[in-house]
Phi, psi and omega in degrees: 000130178266140173247125180250123179246135177282129181247132181260319179199173178057051176216165181236135175261127183242137178294141179298328182299328176290312182298323184270359181288108182271010178273352177234156182284166175297327177300310181296318178299317181297318179296315180296316179298319177300313180298318180292337181279347182282153181293158178303136180088000179294140182275118182270120169207152186300321181298316180294317180298318183293338177293340185255024183207160174285338180290146179278178183296326179296323177294322178294315176302317179298316178296320178295319176300319179296319179293324176295314181298323181278356178073023172274338179230138176237132178249135176232131177276128181271167183302329180277002178094348179282165180255143176244128180255136172247131184247135182233129174285329179241114187297342179289346179277352185302324183289350178296321181299314178301320179296314178298320180294321178296317179297315181297321180292327178290323181285327182228082186290354181283000000 
């Protein structure tokens, strides 16, 4: 039996393909769903994520590694040494970032 609740605000809509993806663990799904629920511009880091869970920082690192391997998360090292994370609800969109970076490099070869 399905229960449908009307939601007015403060909720997140998640694609079923993510929820039904059996190639990643529930831990990884939970981390990704948490990340997708955060507002635009939110700073992603393992320490901050672990503050919102009973799991420790090592579990968060493990889940993030799994998400990178599954292509739901992409990490790019910036010139200043910091990391930039790209989050994808649909892992097939991951290659879009590489395409944008190639275009940007062609426009600005320096």
